[in-house]
Each structure stands twice: as structure tokens, then as C-alpha cells.
N, C-alpha and C positions, 0 to 999 in steps of 0.2 A: 570174424573178427579176426585181426591181426595182432602178431606180437613185435611189430615194425614200431619203434621209439617214433615219437612224437617229431614232426617236423622242425626242423630248426626256425630260430627268428634269426637276420642277420642285421648289423645293423654298419650305418655309415655316417659321417659326422653329418648329414641332413637327412636320413631316410630309415625308416623301417623297413626290413622285407620280412613280409610274415604270410604263413599258409593262408590262403582262401579260406574263408567261411561262408555258408549259404547266404547271411546275410549281407555279404558285398555285390549280388549280382545286381542292383541297381546303379551301383558304382562303375562296374565291368562295363555296363550298357552303355554309361555315360562316356566313357573312355573310347569302347570300341565303335559304338554307332557314329564316331565322327569319320567322315569319308575320309579324310588322309590318312587316318591310322589304317582304315582295310588297304586304301591304295597301294601302302609299301610293306605290307605285310600279307604274305600269300593264303595262309588260312584264314583270316578274318573277313566274313560276308559282309556284304552292305545290301540293304539295311541291315543292321545289328536290334536283334529281338531281346526281350527278356528271358524266353526259353534258348537262345543259343547262350546265355550268360549262365544261366542254370547248368546247361549241358556239360560247357566249358569246367566250371567249378566243381561237377561232381566227376568228370576225367581227369581234373589234374587230382582231386583227393585220391580217385583210387589209382592214378598212375604211382604216386607215393607210397599209398598200402603194397603194389605189387613191386616195389623197386624199381621201376621202369623209368623215373623222372619226379622233376620236382618244380613247382610253380611258384613263386612269391609275387604276393601283392605288394608294390612299391605305395608306401605312405609317406608321407612327409613327418618329421618327428619336431613336434613344439615342443614351448616352453612347457616345464612341470610334466613332462612325459606322455603329452597328450599326440594322438596321432592323428592325419588326416584320413578320409577314405584315399582308397586305392585311385593312383593318380595313372596307373601304368602298371605293367607285368615283365616280370623277367623268370626266365626258366631255363631246364636244360632236360633232354631227354637222352636216357642213360644207356649205352651198349655195352652191356656185361661182359659179352665175348672179347670187346676189343679194349675192352678198360677206356672208355671215352665217351665223349657227351656231345651232343649239338644244342647250341646255347639258342634261344630268341627272344627278344623283348617289344615293348611298346609302351609308349607315352603319351599322355595326353598333350594336345597343341599347346594348351595353356601352361605347359611345365616346360617344354623344351628350350634348349638354349641356356638352361640354367645347371649344367654340368651332372644332372640327376643320373640320365640314361648311363653315362660312364659312371658314375657311382656305382648302380646297381651291378652292372656288368662286371666289373672290378671285386664286389663283392662276392657274386655268384662265383666267377673264377677261384676266387681265395678257399671257397669253401669246397667247391668241386675237387681241387688242388689238393687241398691239405685238409679237408672235412672227411671227403669222400675218398680220396684217393685214386682221382681217375689220373689219366696221364696223358691225354690230350682232349681239347677242346677244338669244334668246328663252328663255325656261323656261315651264311649266306647273306647277301643282301643284295638287292635289285639295283642295276647300274645308274637308275633315273634317283639313287638316295643317295646322296653324298652326307647327309649328315650321318647317317648309319655306317657309312666307312669311317667317317671320322671316329666315332665313339668306339668301333672295334679297334682300330688303329692305337687309341689313348690307351687302350685295356692289354695293349700289346701282342695282337692278332696278327697273322702275316698273311698277305695274298698268297694263295695258294694256285689259283685258276680261275677262269672263265667258262661256267656252264652255259652254253648258246641256247637260247630259248627254252630253258629249263624251267620257268615259271606261267604260266597259262591265266593270267586275272582279267577278267572281264572281255575275252574276247579276244585279246591282245598276247603273243608270246613275249617274255621279258628275259634277257640274259641275269643270271646269277652271278655274283662275286664269290667265290668260296674262299675263305681263311680259315687259318688255323694258329693254335696258341699248344705247344707243348709244355709238360710240367716244367721240364729244365729250363726254359724261358722266360716263367713265369717271375714277374718282380713283384712282389708284393707291396705296398703301399708303406712309406717309412712312417 
């Protein structure tokens, strides 16, 4: 057992970001089994199984307990305090030595284009800088994913470089764009 405090819940105007629980496995499968989600995310296999979701939930729970990361289920907030099943994920892998984190996220296709990914990424950034005191955040996106570029740009990230042939997905090498955001550049929502 750990003495670590419970992972927080983060809120945005439309979303609740909460820790994953074992009962989320089927919702994770619904999101991650979509081929477009897997195509834009280096670490999500396709097809995606219930066993994959259960391993993911256990891994992110262990990561929180070890202090190496945090993953949040993205849920819509409805009237009366009711929340949806997870419609995506946002998380951070923490590098304690360099006091920085690398973020990642995904969103079910039917929920794209609503500003949810930007809200989730901005909420995570605020928690990383103001809640746990990280000094820098990084992220990567495949060059064929301009939507992810826009999400990160709206959250304040700046392009830092191109990693040629860095990702290898489904037998094809892909270039990754590296972006970063320093704590002193962070602009909380007003």
C-alpha cells in the first residue's frame, strides 16, 4: 500500500478529468478500438482488446502510485453533476530528475472538433505546473496529424524540432514533431 494522496479530479467548463477505475475498461476499448485513434497514437495497438484496456488501467494506476505519471479519463460533464463514460484520455509521464513531463492524449472520433481535447490538455498543463510544480512539458505528434498540432498550439506549446523517422507504426516510419511548454510561458485560462 502507498501513502501517496489520491489522484485529483480536474474540471473544465465541459469536462471532468478523473482517475481511471477498473470499470472503465469497456469504455477504453470503445475509444481505443477505433482505427483512427490507434493510427495517430504510437502506443495504441489495433485491434484493441479488453485485456489491453485492463493492462492500461493497471499500468496508469501503478504509475500514479509510483509517482511516475498520471492518466485521466476524459468524461463529459452533464447537468446535475452526472458524467459520461470516458470519451478519451489525457496523461503525463513524469521525469522527476529533470522536473518535466511528457503529455499524451486521445479522443473518441465522435467527440472531436468540440474543443474537448484542448480543454483537457490545458487542464492537465495547469495541474502539472501549478499543482505538482513541473518546470516543462513536452509532447510529440505525427506530422500527418494536424488536428493534434492545433490542440497543442492552442494550449501554448511551441515547436522545438522534427524527429525524422522516430515513430514506427504498422510497418511505416513516421516523423514526429516535438513541442514544448515552459512553466514561465504557461498562460492559465482567465
